[in-house]
C-alpha positions, 0 to 999 in steps of 0.5 A: 321853572328849574324843572321846565329847564331840565325837561327842555334839556332832556327832551331836546337831548333825547330827540336830537340823539334820536335823529342820529340813531334813526339815520342808519336805519332810514338812510344807511349813513351813520352820520345824518349830514352824510345822508341825502339832503332832506334827511338831517334838515327835516329830522331836526325840524321835526325833532325841534317841533316836537320838543317845542310842543312838549316844553314851549319855553327856554329856547336856550335849553332846547339849543343846549339839549340838542347839542348835548344829545347829538354829542352824547350819541356820537361819543357813545356809538360812533367811531371818532376820527380826526375831524371830530372837533370840526364836526362839533362846530357843524353840529352847533350850527345845525342845532340852530335848525332844531331850536328854530323849529322848537321856537316856532312851535312854542310861539304857535302854541302860546295862549294869547288869552293867558298872556293878555291876563298876565299883563 
């Protein structure tokens, strides 16, 4: 179980950081929430869906990984300004989109036969 939690954290962090890394080449904006409406939302949904498909358990780890990945990218590659703390609050809120997509895909990916035999 512990290795799956770590994997969920790592996959989520990498994919959420990729959302930010791809923002400049795809939208021209350094911060994805500054891009036109659908980019950040769609990118978080796609990244979350991939993450939930790869590691279909531990939604909390996907959420924490999504936050950590985005923060790590911002700290490593962006110039931080006075609104960084406010940005962290928004980032935590937007990360619910990521984890919702991960949870939906994980739920769709479940094996009902396996669950029935486990009871």
